[in-house]
C-alpha positions in Angstrom: -3.7 -34.9 -86.0 -6.5 -35.3 -83.4 -8.5 -32.2 -83.0 -10.1 -31.1 -79.7 -13.8 -31.9 -79.2 -14.4 -28.2 -78.7 -12.2 -25.1 -78.5 -11.6 -23.9 -75.0 -13.3 -20.8 -73.7 -10.3 -19.9 -71.6 -6.6 -20.7 -71.3 -5.0 -19.5 -68.2 -6.3 -15.9 -67.7 -7.0 -15.5 -71.4 -10.4 -15.6 -72.9 -10.3 -17.4 -76.3 -11.6 -15.4 -79.2 -11.0 -18.0 -81.9 -8.7 -20.6 -83.3 -6.0 -19.2 -85.5 -4.5 -22.4 -86.8 -3.3 -25.9 -86.0 -0.2 -27.9 -86.8 2.0 -30.8 -85.8 2.4 -29.7 -82.2 -1.0 -28.4 -81.4 -3.2 -25.3 -81.8 -2.8 -21.6 -81.7 -5.6 -19.4 -80.5 -6.3 -15.7 -80.5 -6.7 -14.8 -76.8 -7.6 -11.7 -75.0 -6.4 -10.7 -71.5 -8.8 -9.3 -68.9 -7.6 -5.8 -69.9 -8.2 -6.5 -73.6 -4.7 -7.2 -74.9 -4.6 -9.6 -77.8 -2.2 -12.6 -77.5 -1.4 -15.7 -79.5 -1.7 -18.7 -77.3 0.1 -21.8 -78.4 -1.3 -25.1 -76.8 0.5 -28.5 -77.0 -1.7 -31.4 -78.1 -2.3 -34.2 -75.7 -0.2 -36.8 -77.5 2.9 -34.6 -77.1 2.0 -33.3 -73.7 2.3 -36.9 -72.5 5.9 -37.1 -73.7 8.5 -36.0 -71.1 11.1 -35.1 -73.7 8.7 -32.9 -75.6 7.6 -31.2 -72.4 11.2 -30.5 -71.6 11.8 -29.1 -75.1 8.7 -26.9 -74.8 9.9 -25.6 -71.4 13.3 -24.8 -73.1 11.4 -22.8 -75.7 9.6 -20.8 -73.0 12.8 -20.3 -71.0 14.8 -19.1 -74.1 12.0 -16.7 -75.2 11.6 -15.3 -71.7 15.2 -14.2 -71.3 15.2 -12.4 -74.7 14.0 -8.8 -74.8 14.2 -6.3 -77.5 12.2 -4.1 -79.9 12.5 -6.8 -82.6 11.4 -9.9 -80.8 7.8 -11.0 -80.0 7.6 -10.9 -76.2 6.4 -13.8 -74.2 3.7 -12.5 -71.8 2.7 -15.7 -70.0 3.1 -19.5 -70.0 2.4 -22.7 -68.1 4.7 -25.5 -68.9 3.3 -27.7 -66.1 -0.3 -27.5 -67.2 -2.1 -30.7 -68.4 -1.8 -29.2 -71.9 1.3 -26.8 -71.7 0.8 -23.4 -73.3 2.7 -20.3 -74.2 1.2 -16.8 -74.8 3.1 -14.1 -76.9 2.0 -10.7 -78.0 0.0 -11.0 -81.1 1.6 -9.3 -84.1 -0.9 -8.3 -86.8 1.5 -8.7 -89.7 2.4 -11.4 -92.3 5.6 -13.4 -92.1 8.4 -12.6 -94.5 7.7 -16.0 -96.2 4.1 -15.1 -96.7 4.8 -11.6 -97.9 7.4 -12.7 -100.5 5.3 -15.6 -101.7 2.3 -13.3 -102.2 3.9 -10.2 -103.5 7.5 -11.0 -104.6 10.9 -9.9 -103.3 11.3 -6.6 -101.5 13.3 -3.7 -102.9 16.9 -3.4 -101.6 16.4 -0.3 -99.4 13.6 -2.1 -97.5 15.6 -5.3 -97.3 18.4 -3.2 -95.7 15.9 -1.9 -93.1 14.6 -5.4 -92.6 18.2 -6.6 -92.1 19.0 -3.9 -89.7 16.0 -4.8 -87.5 16.9 -8.5 -87.6 20.5 -7.6 -86.6 19.2 -5.7 -83.6 16.9 -8.7 -82.8 20.0 -11.0 -82.9 22.0 -8.6 -80.7 19.2 -8.9 -78.1 19.1 -12.6 -78.4 22.8 -13.2 -78.2 23.1 -10.7 -75.3 20.8 -13.0 -73.4 23.3 -15.9 -74.3 20.8 -17.5 -76.6 21.5 -18.8 -80.1 18.2 -18.9 -82.1 19.3 -21.8 -84.5 16.2 -21.5 -86.7 16.1 -18.0 -88.2 14.2 -18.3 -91.4 11.5 -16.3 -93.4 8.6 -18.1 -91.6 10.0 -17.0 -88.3 10.2 -13.3 -89.2 6.9 -11.4 -88.8 6.6 -8.0 -90.5 5.0 -5.5 -88.1 4.2 -1.9 -88.8 7.3 -0.7 -86.9 9.8 -3.4 -88.0 10.4 -7.1 -88.1 9.8 -9.5 -85.2 11.8 -12.7 -84.6 9.7 -15.5 -83.2 9.9 -19.2 -82.3 12.6 -20.2 -79.9 11.6 -23.9 -80.0 15.1 -25.2 -80.9 17.1 -22.3 -79.4 20.1 -23.1 -77.2 20.6 -21.2 -74.0 24.3 -21.0 -73.1 25.0 -23.3 -70.2 21.7 -25.2 -70.4 21.6 -28.9 -71.4 20.5 -29.6 -74.9 18.1 -32.2 -76.3 19.7 -32.9 -79.6 20.1 -36.6 -80.2 23.2 -38.2 -81.8 22.7 -38.4 -85.6 19.9 -35.8 -85.7 20.4 -32.3 -87.0 18.0 -29.7 -85.8 17.0 -26.8 -88.0 15.5 -25.9 -91.4 18.0 -27.0 -94.0 17.8 -24.1 -96.6 18.7 -21.6 -93.8 21.0 -23.7 -91.6 24.7 -23.0 -91.3 27.3 -25.5 -92.4 28.3 -26.3 -88.8 24.6 -26.9 -88.0 24.2 -29.3 -91.0 27.3 -31.2 -89.8 26.0 -31.5 -86.3 28.9 -29.4 -84.8 28.6 -27.0 -82.0 26.9 -23.8 -83.1 27.3 -20.2 -81.7 26.2 -16.7 -82.7 27.9 -16.9 -86.1 25.5 -19.7 -87.1 22.6 -17.2 -86.7 24.6 -14.7 -88.9 24.7 -17.3 -91.7 21.0 -17.9 -91.4 20.4 -14.1 -91.5 22.4 -14.0 -94.8 20.0 -16.6 -96.2 17.0 -14.7 -95.0 18.3 -11.5 -96.7 18.9 -13.4 -100.0 15.3 -14.8 -99.8 13.9 -11.3 -99.2 15.9 -9.9 -102.2 15.3 -12.8 -104.6 12.4 -14.9 -103.4 14.6 -18.0 -103.0 17.1 -19.5 -100.5 20.8 -19.1 -101.4 21.4 -22.8 -101.7 18.0 -23.9 -103.1 15.9 -26.6 -101.4 15.3 -30.3 -101.5 17.4 -33.2 -100.3 20.6 -31.9 -101.9 20.4 -28.6 -100.1 22.5 -29.9 -97.1 25.3 -30.8 -99.4 25.2 -27.4 -101.1 25.1 -25.5 -97.9 28.3 -27.2 -96.7 30.2 -27.4 -100.0 28.7 -25.2 -102.7 28.8 -21.4 -103.3 25.5 -19.6 -102.7 23.4 -18.5 -105.7 23.4 -14.7 -105.5 22.2 -13.7 -109.0 20.1 -10.6 -108.9 22.0 -9.1 -106.0 24.6 -6.5 -106.9 27.1 -4.1 -105.4 27.8 -3.8 -101.6 24.7 -5.7 -100.7 26.0 -8.8 -102.6 29.3 -8.5 -100.8 27.6 -8.2 -97.4 25.4 -11.3 -97.8 28.2 -13.3 -99.3 30.3 -12.6 -96.1 27.4 -13.7 -93.9 27.3 -16.9 -96.0 31.0 -17.7 -95.5 31.5 -21.4 -94.8 33.8 -20.8 -91.8 32.1 -19.2 -88.8 35.2 -17.0 -88.1 34.9 -15.5 -91.6 31.4 -14.1 -91.0 30.9 -10.4 -90.0 30.1 -9.5 -86.4 26.6 -8.1 -85.8 27.9 -4.5 -85.2 29.8 -4.6 -88.4 26.9 -6.0 -90.3 24.5 -3.3 -89.0 26.9 -0.6 -90.1 27.1 -2.2 -93.5 23.3 -2.4 -93.9 22.9 1.3 -92.9 25.9 2.8 -94.6 23.8 4.4 -97.2 21.1 7.0 -96.6 18.4 5.1 -98.6 17.6 2.4 -96.0 17.0 5.1 -93.3 14.5 6.9 -95.6 12.9 3.8 -97.1 9.2 3.4 -96.3 8.3 0.8 -93.8 6.4 -1.3 -93.9 6.4 -2.0 -97.7 3.0 -1.0 -99.3 1.7 -4.5 -99.7 2.7 -5.4 -96.1 1.0 -2.2 -94.9 -2.2 -3.3 -96.6 -2.1 -6.7 -95.0 -1.5 -5.2 -91.6 -4.4 -2.9 -92.1 -6.8 -5.7 -93.0 -5.7 -7.8 -90.0 -6.0 -4.8 -87.6 -9.5 -4.1 -88.9 -10.5 -7.8 -88.4 -9.2 -7.6 -84.8 -11.2 -4.4 -84.2 -14.3 -5.9 -85.6 -13.9 -8.9 -83.2 -13.5 -6.6 -80.2 -17.1 -5.6 -80.9 -18.4 -9.1 -81.3 -19.3 -11.8 -78.8 -16.9 -14.7 -78.2 -16.8 -16.5 -81.6 -14.4 -19.2 -82.7 -14.5 -18.1 -86.3 -11.3 -16.3 -87.2 -10.7 -15.1 -90.9 -8.0 -16.7 -92.9 -6.1 -13.4 -93.1 -5.1 -13.8 -89.4 -3.6 -17.3 -89.9 0.0 -16.5 -90.8 1.1 -15.5 -87.3 -0.3 -18.8 -86.0 1.3 -20.8 -88.8 4.7 -19.2 -88.1 4.3 -20.2 -84.5 3.5 -23.8 -85.4 6.1 -24.0 -88.2 9.8 -24.1 -87.5 11.4 -26.3 -84.9 8.3 -28.1 -84.0 7.2 -29.6 -87.3 9.9 -29.7 -90.0 13.0 -29.0 -87.9 14.2 -32.6 -87.2 16.4 -33.5 -90.1 18.2 -36.8 -89.7 21.7 -37.5 -91.0 24.8 -35.7 -92.1 26.2 -34.6 -95.4 28.4 -37.5 -96.4 25.6 -40.0 -96.8 25.0 -39.6 -100.5 22.0 -37.2 -100.1 23.3 -35.1 -103.0 
């Protein structure tokens, strides 16, 4: 990927403190508003900015993210989809993604996963109330903040009533966490996000997706039973219902929330988990240190996960060609 000759000093009204990361679609910078608020600014690289279809897709991401509000989503604070290099600014969340947390420290205890799940249900309630289907809920798109999870990346979301960009023969999403109807290229609605949520909860509990990964995962998502070893009792039953093959067999979000909080333990479980709390503390200290420094483009590696999550799903690995019956298994 071509890199810029130099990092910008300013994007829109935001002074750039440093580059957080880069990926297939462009760069993410740590920016600061005139009042001092930290934001993550995602900037499209020139090659993609020159493509009308990509600009339209980026504009759809901004539109979807703007209409969603809630305590468990990362708010869009500004954007310019008509700029020479389109950009999007969201509130910066100084916490690791679920993918990073599990990879570094292993699965979370069930009481904390129940609290995580409850926060994600409330995020989906806000998303669906805005008539948006996320379509790419996965561990990399869940940031763990000090007061609960945040759902990010609306790059392939579908706003009800808006035209889509999906091409014939192309399935959009991240296979290990896609619903069967998504894999088959059928119309998806809110139950598709419930299926993905089930996969995220299995990952949080076990450290692995419920149907594995690799080329055969699309076949397994559609036809095979999920692997739920290590999950017991009511929690096993709950995630199994989320992972039902037929959308109509999956629980509604209100029912799912009640099931996640039916025991007293989740309400009393410490949040964030201790290892996540340490990570947030380190990131916050780094931000405070940089508030005292002059404009520097050097940002420590511990701040990179938020940027990588922003660059990750939907805009790098989300375009998966083909359907199940092509012998991929």
